[in-house]
C-alpha positions in Angstrom: 35.7 -12.2 -42.0 35.7 -15.5 -44.0 32.8 -17.7 -44.7 34.4 -20.4 -42.5 33.5 -18.3 -39.4 29.8 -18.6 -40.0 29.2 -22.2 -38.9 31.0 -21.4 -35.6 28.4 -18.6 -35.0 25.6 -21.0 -35.9 26.9 -23.7 -33.5 27.5 -21.3 -30.7 24.2 -19.7 -31.0 22.4 -23.1 -31.2 24.2 -24.2 -28.0 23.4 -21.0 -26.2 19.8 -21.0 -27.3 19.4 -24.5 -25.9 20.1 -23.3 -22.4 18.1 -21.1 -19.9 19.4 -18.9 -17.2 16.6 -18.4 -14.7 18.8 -16.4 -12.3 17.1 -15.5 -9.1 13.9 -17.0 -10.5 15.5 -20.4 -10.0 15.1 -20.0 -6.2 11.5 -19.1 -6.5 10.8 -22.1 -8.8 12.6 -24.4 -6.3 10.5 -23.1 -3.4 7.3 -23.6 -5.5 8.3 -27.2 -6.3 8.8 -27.8 -2.6 5.4 -26.4 -1.9 3.9 -28.7 -4.6 5.5 -31.6 -2.9 4.0 -30.6 0.4 0.5 -30.2 -1.1 0.6 -33.9 -2.0 0.6 -34.7 1.7 -2.3 -32.4 2.4 -6.0 -33.3 2.0 -7.3 -32.7 -1.5 -10.9 -33.8 -0.6 -12.1 -34.9 2.8 -9.5 -37.4 4.1 -7.9 -38.1 0.7 -4.5 -36.6 0.3 -2.7 -36.0 -2.9 -0.8 -39.2 -2.6 -4.1 -41.1 -2.2 -5.4 -39.4 -5.4 -2.2 -40.5 -7.2 -2.4 -44.1 -6.0 -6.2 -44.4 -6.3 -6.4 -45.7 -2.7 -9.6 -46.6 -0.9 -9.8 -43.1 0.7 -9.8 -41.5 -2.7 -12.5 -43.8 -3.9 -14.6 -43.1 -0.7 -14.3 -39.4 -1.5 -15.5 -39.9 -5.1 -12.4 -38.3 -6.6 -13.2 -37.5 -10.3 -11.0 -37.8 -13.3 -10.0 -34.1 -13.4 -8.5 -34.4 -9.9 -6.5 -37.4 -10.9 -5.2 -35.8 -14.1 -4.4 -32.6 -12.1 -2.3 -34.5 -9.5 -0.5 -36.5 -12.1 0.3 -33.3 -14.1 1.5 -31.6 -10.9 3.8 -34.6 -10.2 5.2 -35.0 -13.7 5.4 -31.4 -15.0 5.3 -29.3 -11.9 7.7 -31.3 -9.9 9.8 -33.7 -12.1 10.2 -31.6 -15.2 10.8 -28.4 -13.1 13.5 -30.1 -11.1 15.1 -31.5 -14.3 15.0 -28.1 -16.0 16.5 -26.3 -13.0 19.3 -28.9 -12.6 20.2 -29.2 -16.3 19.1 -25.7 -17.5 17.9 -27.2 -20.8 15.5 -25.0 -22.6 13.3 -27.9 -23.9 12.8 -29.3 -20.4 11.8 -25.8 -19.1 9.4 -25.4 -22.1 7.9 -28.9 -21.2 7.5 -27.8 -17.5 5.8 -24.6 -18.7 3.4 -26.3 -21.0 2.6 -29.1 -18.5 2.1 -26.6 -15.7 -0.2 -24.5 -18.0 -2.4 -27.5 -18.8 -2.4 -28.5 -15.1 -3.8 -25.0 -14.2 -6.9 -25.9 -16.3 -7.2 -29.3 -14.7 -6.8 -27.7 -11.2 -9.6 -25.4 -11.8 -11.8 -28.3 -13.1 -10.8 -30.3 -10.0 -11.9 -27.6 -7.6 -15.1 -27.1 -9.6 -15.9 -30.8 -9.7 -15.5 -31.0 -5.9 -17.9 -28.1 -5.5 -20.6 -29.6 -7.8 -20.8 -33.2 -6.4 -24.3 -34.8 -6.9 -26.4 -34.8 -3.7 -26.3 -38.6 -3.4 -22.5 -38.8 -3.9 -20.3 -39.1 -0.9 -17.4 -36.8 -0.6 -16.3 -33.5 0.7 -15.5 -30.2 -1.0 -12.1 -29.2 -2.2 -9.4 -29.6 0.4 -6.7 -27.2 1.4 -4.0 -29.2 -0.5 -6.0 -29.0 -3.7 -6.5 -25.2 -3.5 -2.8 -24.5 -2.5 -1.6 -26.8 -5.3 -3.7 -25.0 -7.9 -2.5 -21.6 -6.8 1.1 -22.8 -6.7 0.8 -24.2 -10.2 -0.5 -20.9 -11.4 2.5 -19.1 -10.0 4.9 -21.8 -11.2 3.5 -21.4 -14.8 4.1 -17.6 -14.6 7.7 -18.1 -13.5 8.4 -20.7 -16.1 6.9 -18.4 -18.8 9.3 -15.6 -17.7 12.3 -18.0 -17.6 11.6 -19.5 -21.0 11.0 -16.2 -22.8 13.8 -14.1 -21.3 17.0 -13.9 -23.3 20.3 -14.2 -21.5 23.2 -11.8 -22.1 25.0 -14.6 -23.9 22.0 -15.2 -26.2 21.7 -11.5 -27.0 25.5 -11.3 -27.7 25.4 -14.3 -30.0 22.5 -12.8 -31.9 24.4 -9.6 -32.3 27.5 -11.4 -33.6 25.3 -13.3 -36.1 23.8 -10.0 -37.3 27.2 -8.4 -37.7 28.5 -11.5 -39.6 25.5 -11.5 -41.9 25.9 -7.8 -42.5 29.6 -8.2 -43.3 28.8 -11.1 -45.6 26.2 -9.1 -47.4 28.6 -6.1 -47.7 31.4 -8.3 -49.2 28.9 -9.9 -51.7 28.0 -6.4 -52.9 31.7 -5.7 -53.7 32.0 -9.0 -55.6 29.2 -8.1 -58.0 29.5 -8.0 -61.8 32.1 -5.9 -63.4 30.7 -3.0 -65.4 32.1 -1.6 -68.6 33.0 -2.9 -72.0 34.3 -6.4 -72.2 37.5 -5.2 -73.9 38.3 -3.0 -70.8 38.5 -5.9 -68.5 41.9 -7.3 -67.5 42.3 -11.0 -67.8 
């Protein structure tokens, strides 16, 4: 194999590595995204829904929504919903990785949101964590797990491209061994 074939392997492998193939996991992720959308309409605390928390409406102010809850709902919207949909539609690895990282961070903020709703000061108005907040947090946990599996799994095309690259590297190494220095006396060499 000539050295001109090597860049073709590099280009093909880079193109294949930039894609994900979630397979049946794509359906699970799509359902989880729909559940996350639904949790925005459910109450997160008292009468404040997820949409109220996003917009900072008067019902969110009346419920004393803290910063962790606002951050959690924004992370759910941006990474759990928008980046997940973009990654599913385009199958771009970088978008799936962003959805994974954002969902992982939102898991922490979800836990802090629930905790902050349970530890309100006695003189502060507001209810405990609502059904929407709890379901959203559990859904983001599951979504993070599925994005982790989708991002780390290698597709058959990626494994085949890696094998072709290993074979090409081994052949190049073998041919360079045969082209090594000529042994013997200088007068024995043919010119």
